N, C-alpha and C positions, 0 to 999 in steps of 0.2 A: 442546887449546887451542892457538890460532894466536897466535903473538907476531908483532907488527910493530917492528922497530927503526926508528923514523921519522926519515929522513934530512933531513926539511924543516927541523930546527932548526938546521941549518948556517947557514942565511942568517940567523940571529938572533945569532950569536956575536959578531959585530963590534959591534953595538949594545950587547950585555950587557957585553962587556968595555970599551967605552967609558964606560958608565955607572958601572962600579966604579973607572975612572982618574979620573972626575969627582969622587969621594970618597964616593959613595953607599955606604951598608951593603952588603956583599956578599950577605948573606942576604936581604935585601929585593929586590935585583937578580935574583937567582936565583928567588925566589918567584914574581916577577912574570913573569918570562920563562917558567918552567915552567907557571904559571896559564895564560897565553895559549896555549902550546902544547897543553895538557890540553883546554882549553875549546874549540879549534878542529878537534879530531879528531872525525871522523864518529861519530854516537853508537852505531853497531853494530860499530866497531872496537876490537880489544883492542891495547893496546900495552904494552911492558915498557921500562923506563927503568934503566940503572945508573948509580950514583954516578960511575962512571970516565967513562962517556959524556958525562955533563953537565959532569963537570969539564973535560973535553976540550974542548967545545964553548963555554963561558963563560970558561975561563981562570982559575977560581977552586980553591980548596983543597975537600977532602971536608966539611969541618966545616959551611960555610954551605950546601952542597948537602944534606947530611944534615938540617939544620934546616928547609930548605926543603921538603923531603919531608915532614916531620913536620907542619908547618904546613898542607900541602895535604892531608895524611890527616885532620887535624882539621876541614878543610872538606868532607870527604866526597868529595873529587874523585880520589883514588888511595888504595892499600893497599900499605903497606910489607911486604916479603917478607924477613925476617932474612938478611943475608948475600948476598941476592940482588939487591935493588934494589926498584922502585917498579911496581906493577901498576896499569894503568888499565883497568877494565873497561868492557864496552859497557853502555849505558844500557837495560834491559829493557823490554818492553811494559807491564809493570805499574807500572815506575817513571813511564814516560811518562803513562799515565792518572792516576797518582797526582799527579803535578806539574801537571797541566793542571787537574783537578779543584781543587787548591789555588789556582792562579791565579785560576780562576773565581770562588771564594769571596772571594779578597782584591780583585781588580780590578773585579769589578761592584759590590760595596759601596763601594769608593773612587771609583768614577766617579759614582755616586749623590751621595755626599758632595762631591766635587769641583765637582758641576755648580753649586753656589751661588755660584761664582766666574765663572760665565759667559763673557762676552767676553773678560775678562783672561786667564784660563786659555786659553781657545780660541786666543788670539792667540799665545800662546806653543807651543801643540800646532801651529798651522799653520806656525810658523817651523820647527819640528823636522820635520814632513812636508816642507816645501820644501826641507831640507837632505838628507832621504832621497831626495827625487827628483833632486836633484843628483849624488848619490853612487852612485845604484843599480848603476852598472858596477863599482864599489870594494864587495865584499861585506863587508870588514871594517869599513869606514865606515859602510856600511848598517847592520851589527849595532849599532854604537855609537849611532846616531840613532835606531835601534828601540828599544833599552834606554832612552834617554833620554825617549822618548815615554811609554812606560809607567810608567817611574819617576816622571817629572812629575805624571802623574794620581795615583799612588799617594801622593807625597808631599803633593799639595795637599789629600788627605783629612784631614791633621792628626793622623794615629794613627802615632806613631814606633816603636811595638812592630809594628805590621802592615808598617810600611815596612821594619824590620831584617828581618822574617821573609821580605818579598817579595824582598829582595836576595838570600837565600840560595836561592831558587828559580830566579833569573834566570841563575845560573852553568850549571847543566846546560841551560838552555835553549839556550844558544849551540850546544853540541855537538847537541842535538836538531834545531836549525834546519839544519844541514848537510844533513839529510834532507829536511825540509819545503820548503825552497826549491828544490829539484831538481823539484818535483812541478808540472807545467804553468806556468803564468805567475804563480807564487806572489807575486813581489815587486809586481806590479801589483795584484794582489789585496789585499795587505797595505796599499798606499798607499791604496787606494778604502776599505778597512775603518776605516783610521785618520781619514780624512777624515769618515767618518759619524760615528765617536765624538766628533772635534772638533766638529762640527755640533750634535750633540745637547747637549752640553756648553755650546756659544755661546748656546743659546736656553733654557739651564738647565731642560731636560727631564730629571730625574733617571732617571725610568724608561726613557726613550729612550737614554739614556746608558748605563746597565747592559744594556740589551738589545743596543745596537751591540757592546759589549764581548763580550758572549755569543756573539754571531754570530761575531765575530772569532776567538776561541778555538775555538770549535766547528770553524770552518773550517781552523784551523791544527792542530787534532788530526786532522782528516780529512787533511789533508797529511802529517802525521807517521805515519799508518797505511796511506799510499799506497805501491806499489813505487817504488823511486827510479829515475828517467828518467836513464840515463846514468852514467858513473863520476865518483867525487870524485877530485880531484887535491890535492895539499898547498896550491895556489896558490889554491883556491876556498874561499869562505866562505858563512855564510847568517845569516839573522835570521827572527824569526816575531813 
């Protein structure tokens, strides 16, 4: 097993400590900080974090770090190894396929349902696409806009159970996307595919909207399965 002690966390220590000094709950600060760190790891990277390491980087005691580890384990994002620390496993090909299949079931149905809102929803999607275009060179911001685009469609469908389930899928999508975005000109393709989805919704064509989502997810899966182009560095991020 190849363990990586990721040093990119150092850049976040100042912001974490500042948040605690502002009076935020230490556990919540560490949880959010660690979650961001875990979610932006390449999907095929294995990482091991110790309580001591996180305490040193965030400036908090062991108790909030331990509680944050437990919350992230409940989220399915890491596994606690007693007296050792937290193990973040790679996302397997089986998991990739399962997550993308689940996304297809949820997002295609939600796109059909959301199409009844036509132009009003499409205007909001156009705004999110424009924001993605503006931040295309900032992959962290691109991720957030990407998540907002898909989340907006799912929520518009009006099924809170599906919306909650969908949020649980999207977390691992960020790690998976580090791989996908490195394949060819995936950023340009994502933007074009999002525009096709928005246009189908604008014209209230439910079947066309579902089909556009299906094409988008199929191409994302193809990118996830493709060989990575180039090396990933801690400063780079991705979205799908």
